[in-house]
N, C-alpha and C positions, 0 to 999 in steps of 0.2 A: 983200282978196287971199286972207286965210286962208279966208274963207267960199268963195270961188270955188275955191280949191284943194281944200277938203273936198268941194264938190259934184262937181269933176272926178274926185276920187279915187273917190267913190261911183259915178259913172256908169261909170268905167273898170272898177271891180270888178264891176259888174252886167254890162257888156259882156263881161268875161272869163268870168264865170260862165255867161252865155249861149252863148258860144262853146264852153266846156266841156261844157255840157249837150247842145249840138248835136253835138259830137264823141262824146260817150257814146252819144247816140241813134243816130248813124251806126254806131258800133262795135256796138251791140246789134243793129241791123238786119242788119249783115253776119254776126254770129255766128248769128242766127236763120236767115238764108239758108243759111249753111254747114251748120247743123244739119238743115235741111230737105232739103237736097240729099243729105247722107249717109244720113239715115233713109229717104228715099224711094228710094234706090238699093239699100238692103239687101233681100235677098230674104226674111228672116224677117219675120213680122208684128210690128209694133210698135204696141201700143195703150196710151195713157195715159188714166187716169180720175181724177176728183176724189175726195174722201172721201165723196161721196153715191153713188158708183158710176156717175157719168155719164161717158160717153166724151168726151174732150177733145182727143185726138190720134189720128190713124188714118193710117198710111202706105200706100203702094201694095202692100207685101207683105201687109198685112192685107186689102186689097180683094181681092187675088188668092186668099188662103187662104179667106176666108168668103164672098165674092161680094157683099158690100155696097159701094156707093160711099160716099165720105166724107160726102156730104150726107144719107145715109140713116141714119148712126149717130151723128154728132156730137150730143151732148146727149141720147142714148139711154142706157138702162141697159146696162152691160157684161155682165150675166148672160144677155143674149139670145144670147151666143156659146157657151153651154154648154146641153147637154140639161137638162130640168127636174130630173132626178135628181141632177145634179152642181152645179146652181145654188146649193143650199144649202151644199155643201162649199166653194165658191168664196167665198160670203159669209162663211163662218167664217173663211177665210184672210184675207179682206179686213178683217174685224173685228180679227183678230190683228195685222195690219200697223198698223192705226190705233192700237190700244192699246199696242203694244210698240215699234213702229218697225221691226220685223223679224219674219220668220217663225220660230217655235220649231222647226219641222221643216225639212226641206231645202227651199230656195227653188226648186229645180228638180224638177219631178214630171211625171209622165205623166197626162194627162186626156184625156177626149173633148171634141171641139169640135162645134159644130153650125153648118153652112153655111146660107145664105139659103134654099136649096132644101130644107132639112130633112134633108140627108145628114149622118150622124155620121161622125166620123173621128178617129183617134188622133193626139194632138199632145203635144209636150213643151213646158212652159211654165215660164218663170222670171219671178218676180214680185219687185219691189223697189219702194222709195219714195224720193223726195227732196223737199226743201222749197226753194222759191224765192220770196223776198220775202214770206214768211209764209204762202204757199200750199203745201199738200202734194199731190203727185201720186203715183198708183200706176202704175207702169210695168210692162207684161207684154210679154215677148218670146216669141212662139210659133212652133213649127215643126211641119210635118206629118211624122209619123213612121210613117204607114200602111204604106209599103213596108218600112220596117225591121221593123215588128211582123209583117208576113206572112212575111218572111225568117226571123225568129227562130221563129215558129210552124212553118214548114216544117222548119227544122233539128231542132227539138224533136220534130216528128212522125217524121222519118226516124230519129231515135235510139231511138224507142220502138215503131214499127210497121213491118211487112213491106211493102215497096213493091208486091208482086204481089197480095197478098190483103187488104191493109188490116187484118189482124189483128195483135194485139201480138206483137212479136218475141220471141226467146228471152231476151234480157236483161230486157225488161219483164215477161215471164212469170215468170222466176226472182225478180225483185224482189217481185212480188205473192205468189208461193208462199212465200217467206221471211216475208212479213209475215203471211200466213194461218196459217203454222205458229206463229209467235211469239204471234199473237192467241189461237189455239186453246189453246196452252200456258198462257197467262196466265189466260184465262177458263174452263178446263176444258171446252172444247166440242169438237165434231167438225166437220170440213168435208169436202167431197167433191172428189175429183180425177178427172176423166174423161180417158181416153185413147182417141183415135179414129185408127183406121187405115183407109187406102183400099185395098181389095183390088184386085189386078191393075193397080196404078198404074204399076208398071215396064212392064207390057205395052203400056199406052197410050202411054208415052213412047217405047218401042222400035218400036212398030208405026206409030203415027199422028204421031210426032214430038213434040218438046218444046213446040212451040206449043200443040198439043192438050192436053198435060199441064198447061200453065199455065192454059188455059181451064177445065180440069176442077178445078184447085185454086181458082180464082177463084169458080166456081159453088158449089162445096162451102162456101167461106168465106161467101159471100153467104147460103146457106141456113141456115147455123149462126147468122148474125147476127140 
């Protein structure tokens, strides 16, 4: 009886462990499904790679951003997503993550991306790492910021240039004049300052109208450039 009870206890424990493993496996599958649903619905590109730089995860946001389908990039080098000039910088950041477990600099930075069709674009990228069951993955979240960069450049241009003539405006001119004066003073050198006046410009405005005056200013600015 004792031997029979021991055998029953053994098989009961084995059956319990089997049920527990099945339950854990089911929970794992559900968690994985939830993870994929969330990551595939996010607009940002999410790319995960292993320590060899091989792409292991690629969501729909990445497919939209770069133009590659999942079957085209899984198992491929992640540096194909960057122009050649930036691949080396990305590899250094990659090595830094592997060596230290974190980036020494800001983990969010602005880089150029490279689409499948060869088009370069501005993007913001956040890089991090995590370990799961002894395996380390490098996760990158990427976002296209081309429109934002264009807007920033437009605002910067409007702050320094005249919209009619595309010449530096008064503020920009005074800034460079102050710098030239300071440089000339420090280095004991001379510099030139040229003042140009348009004869009878008021007559053009009064006689032909302000539109004609604007065209005259634009033509003069173009010739001087």
